[in-house]
Structures are given as C-alpha cells and as structure tokens.
C-alpha positions in Angstrom: 126.9 80.3 152.6 129.8 82.6 152.1 129.3 86.3 153.1 131.0 87.5 149.9 128.9 90.3 148.4 128.7 92.9 145.7 127.2 96.4 145.9 124.7 96.3 143.1 124.3 99.8 141.8 126.8 100.9 144.4 124.3 100.7 147.3 122.4 97.4 147.3 124.6 94.7 148.9 123.8 91.3 147.6 125.2 87.8 148.1 127.1 86.8 144.9 124.8 83.8 144.2 121.2 84.9 143.6 118.1 83.1 142.5 116.3 83.2 139.1 112.6 82.5 139.2 111.8 81.5 135.6 111.8 77.8 136.3 109.1 78.2 138.9 106.6 79.0 136.2 107.7 76.6 133.4 107.9 79.7 131.1 108.2 79.7 128.1 107.8 75.9 128.1 108.8 73.0 130.2 108.1 71.5 133.6 107.5 73.4 136.8 107.1 72.5 140.5 103.8 72.5 142.3 102.8 75.8 143.9 103.7 74.8 147.4 107.1 73.6 146.3 107.7 76.9 144.5 106.8 78.9 147.6 109.1 76.6 149.7 112.0 77.2 147.3 111.6 81.0 147.5 111.4 81.0 151.3 114.3 78.6 151.6 116.4 80.8 149.3 116.0 83.7 151.6 116.7 81.6 154.7 120.0 80.5 153.1 121.0 84.1 152.7 120.0 84.7 149.0 118.9 88.3 148.8 119.0 88.9 145.0 115.9 87.6 143.3 115.6 87.8 139.5 112.1 87.9 137.9 109.9 89.4 135.2 106.2 90.0 134.8 106.3 88.0 131.6 107.5 84.9 133.5 104.0 83.5 133.5 102.2 80.5 132.0 98.8 78.9 132.5 98.0 81.1 135.5 101.4 80.6 137.3 103.3 83.9 137.5 106.8 84.4 139.1 105.9 87.8 140.6 102.7 86.4 142.2 104.8 83.5 143.8 107.4 86.0 145.1 104.8 88.2 146.7 102.9 85.2 148.2 106.1 83.7 149.6 108.0 86.7 150.8 105.8 89.8 151.2 106.3 91.8 153.3 109.8 91.7 152.0 112.7 91.4 154.5 115.1 94.2 154.8 117.9 93.9 152.3 116.0 91.7 149.8 116.8 93.0 146.2 114.2 92.2 143.5 115.4 92.6 139.9 113.0 92.5 137.0 113.2 93.0 133.3 111.2 94.6 130.6 111.5 94.7 126.8 109.8 93.6 123.7 107.8 91.0 125.7 105.2 92.4 128.1 102.9 89.4 128.8 104.1 85.8 129.0 102.3 84.8 125.8 104.1 87.5 123.8 107.0 85.1 123.3 104.9 83.3 120.6 104.1 86.5 118.7 105.8 87.2 115.4 108.6 89.8 115.7 106.6 92.6 114.2 104.0 92.3 117.0 106.4 92.2 119.9 105.9 95.9 120.6 107.0 96.2 124.2 109.9 98.6 123.5 107.6 101.6 123.0 107.5 104.2 125.9 103.9 103.4 126.6 104.5 99.6 126.8 107.6 100.0 128.9 105.6 102.1 131.4 102.9 99.4 131.3 105.4 96.7 132.0 107.1 98.6 134.8 103.7 99.4 136.4 102.6 95.7 136.1 105.7 94.7 137.9 105.1 97.2 140.7 101.5 96.0 141.1 102.2 92.3 141.0 105.2 92.5 143.4 103.4 94.9 145.7 106.0 97.6 145.8 106.2 101.3 145.1 109.7 101.2 143.6 111.6 98.4 141.9 115.2 97.9 143.0 116.5 97.2 139.5 114.8 97.1 136.1 116.8 95.6 133.2 116.0 96.7 129.7 116.2 93.4 127.7 117.1 93.7 124.1 117.4 91.0 121.4 113.8 89.9 121.2 113.4 92.1 118.2 115.8 92.8 115.4 117.8 95.9 116.3 121.0 97.7 115.9 123.0 99.6 118.5 121.0 102.8 118.1 117.8 101.1 119.0 118.7 100.8 122.6 118.8 104.5 123.3 115.1 105.4 123.0 113.8 102.6 125.3 116.5 103.2 127.8 115.7 106.9 127.8 112.1 106.0 128.5 113.1 103.8 131.5 115.4 106.6 132.7 112.4 108.9 132.8 110.5 106.3 135.0 113.6 106.2 137.2 113.5 110.0 137.6 109.8 109.6 138.6 110.9 107.3 141.4 109.4 104.1 140.1 112.9 102.5 139.6 116.0 102.6 141.8 118.6 101.3 139.3 118.7 100.5 135.7 120.3 97.5 134.0 120.6 96.2 130.5 120.2 92.6 129.2 121.0 90.6 126.1 123.2 93.4 124.8 126.5 93.7 122.8 129.7 95.5 123.9 128.7 98.4 121.5 125.3 98.7 123.2 126.9 98.6 126.6 129.0 101.6 125.6 126.0 103.4 124.2 123.8 102.7 127.2 126.4 104.4 129.5 125.9 107.6 127.6 122.2 107.5 128.2 121.8 106.6 131.9 123.8 105.2 134.8 123.9 101.4 134.5 124.0 99.1 137.5 124.3 95.7 135.8 124.5 93.7 132.6 122.5 90.5 132.3 123.8 88.3 129.4 124.3 84.7 128.5 127.6 83.5 129.9 128.9 80.3 131.5 131.9 78.0 131.4 131.0 76.7 128.0 129.9 80.0 126.4 132.4 82.7 127.0 131.9 85.1 124.0 131.2 87.9 126.6 134.7 87.7 128.1 135.6 91.2 127.0 132.3 92.6 128.3 132.7 90.9 131.7 136.1 92.7 132.0 134.7 96.0 130.8 131.9 95.8 133.4 134.5 94.9 136.1 136.6 97.9 135.2 133.6 100.2 135.4 132.4 98.7 138.7 129.2 97.3 137.1 127.8 93.9 138.0 127.7 91.2 135.3 124.8 88.8 135.9 125.1 85.7 133.8 121.8 84.0 132.9 121.9 80.3 132.2 125.0 80.1 134.5 125.0 76.3 134.4 123.8 76.0 130.8 120.1 76.5 131.0 118.2 74.3 128.6 121.6 72.8 127.5 123.4 71.8 130.7 127.2 72.1 130.6 128.9 68.8 130.3 132.6 67.9 129.8 135.0 65.3 131.1 137.2 68.0 132.7 134.2 69.2 134.7 133.6 65.7 135.9 137.2 65.4 137.0 137.2 68.7 139.0 133.8 67.8 140.6 135.2 64.4 141.6 138.2 65.9 143.2 136.1 68.1 145.4 133.2 65.7 145.9 130.7 68.2 144.5 128.4 68.3 141.5 129.2 69.6 138.0 126.7 72.6 138.3 128.5 73.5 141.6 131.8 73.6 139.8 130.3 75.7 137.0 129.0 78.2 139.5 132.3 78.3 141.4 134.1 78.9 138.2 131.9 82.0 137.5 132.6 83.3 141.0 136.4 82.8 140.5 136.3 84.4 137.0 135.6 88.0 138.2 134.4 89.6 141.5 131.6 91.5 139.7 129.9 88.3 138.4 126.6 87.5 140.2 125.1 84.2 139.0 121.3 83.7 139.3 120.8 80.0 138.9 117.2 78.9 138.8 115.6 75.7 140.0 112.3 74.4 141.1 113.9 71.8 143.4 114.7 72.6 147.1 117.7 70.1 146.9 119.1 71.8 143.9 118.7 75.2 145.5 120.8 74.0 148.5 123.5 72.8 146.1 123.6 76.0 144.2 123.9 78.1 147.3 126.6 75.8 148.7 128.7 76.5 145.6 129.5 79.9 147.0 131.8 78.2 149.5 133.6 76.1 146.9 137.1 77.3 146.2 138.7 76.1 143.0 142.4 75.6 143.0 144.8 77.0 140.3 145.0 73.5 138.9 141.2 73.2 138.8 141.0 76.5 136.9 143.8 75.4 134.5 142.0 72.1 133.8 138.8 74.0 133.1 140.5 76.1 130.5 
C-alpha cells in the first residue's frame, strides 16, 4: 500500500484509503458477511495499513452492530488507528424507518446520547472524529448551527477530538466554519456524481479533508465503457479505477470504501498504488 497520507484535523495522520463499516452490518438493508468474516476484514484492513475506520452507532441491524465488531476485532486499538463516527437525526439503527417528524436525534440531549453510546460501544474515552450528519430531516442552512454548537460543547468537555460535518451543502460548510473548527466533510461524491466539485476545492483550499461516501457508487455501482477501457489498460478492476480517480482528483480526498469481502478489501487497498495517466484522466472526463 502507498504511504501517502493526510493529516486529518491537522494531527491525525491517516492513509488516504480508509474503510467504511456499514456493509458489515447489512444496515439499513441488504446482505452482510458472517461475523467471523467481518472480524477478519477489520483485522486485515489494519494489517494492510488502513488506519481510518468509519462507523456509526446506528450501523446496526438484527443484533449486528459495527461498533461492536470494531471493538471485538481491534480493541485494544493499535497506536495511530483513527476511528470516525457520525451522529445526527438517527440515533439507533431502526430510526431510519421512522417518519421524519420522529427522527429527533439533532437535539442536544440526543446528540449527547449518541456520542456517549459511541464511546461505550467502542470502548474509548474520546472519539477521534465525530461527524454531524445532516439531511435526514428537512432543514435549511441555519439548522446546522445549533446541533454543531452542541457537539462543540462535547468537544470542549473532552469527549471528541475533532468535529466533521456530513451530507451538507456549500452554504452549510461556510456556516459550520463560523461555529467550530471543522476537520472533514463527508458527502456523496464519486466519478459519476460530481456535484460537489466546488466543495471539494473549497475544502482543499482550507486544508480540510473531503471524505466521499459511496466512492465506487454504493448501491448503484459506477459503470461506463470508458471505465472498462482504463481498467483494461492497467489490468485492474473498475472500482480500483474509480478509487484511483478520487485520489488523483485532490490530495485532501480520503475515500472510505466499504466491503464485507476480504478479496474486495485487498483490491480497494491496492488501488492506492494505481497511478492513472493523463490520458486515463482525460478519457474519464
């Protein structure tokens, strides 16, 4: 794996390809690996040099929870392992099926409850990064300020090292930076969905990490003839090209591809060493 890194929050050095744990639980719906395979994937990720693990307390379904798997597989955590979680309108896994008016996690009391639940389930006294996830409730730009202020208070108490924001607009990004120091933005972005191009550049200019979720398309995998052509030239897979494109797009981009397959994990991590040519990038558009 390449040693290329980014200083998340300015002081947490992470390899640029991380790992997202949602698929280990099958949350909110879908297949998941068996428990032993999930534990194997987490341990192998760390063996391969991945030290940026993305999770959430609400990644849980039918008794399988991402934080529990992380703790069982990796605790006591190795030095340099950075665990990033998220809180927002959803607190528990089943909250995803509640009507909008009952998704009440953005209140100060529920944000504290969510942070404390992450602390307990991960077995830590302080969380490296907590992302405030917006967008699960109808909101306008002003609605981000109050919950972010609540999380900033928890940061001042020492429960959180760095704050991030997720599923936000460019306007909310600007607002957030007036409320608290921001270490990262986690939004939907990939080769086929580039609406966030200006926000990627704004984050880079500010020295803030941009963490794309669904970096290879998520529930709608990226497919295109031009991708197949580039993958064929290098003898790699289409998802590897999609990840390499993200790494080439901007040095502050930190993809967190998720998988429940040890083989796919190996492929994802290997993408960090794939160098796309100028012709490749031109062909990908």
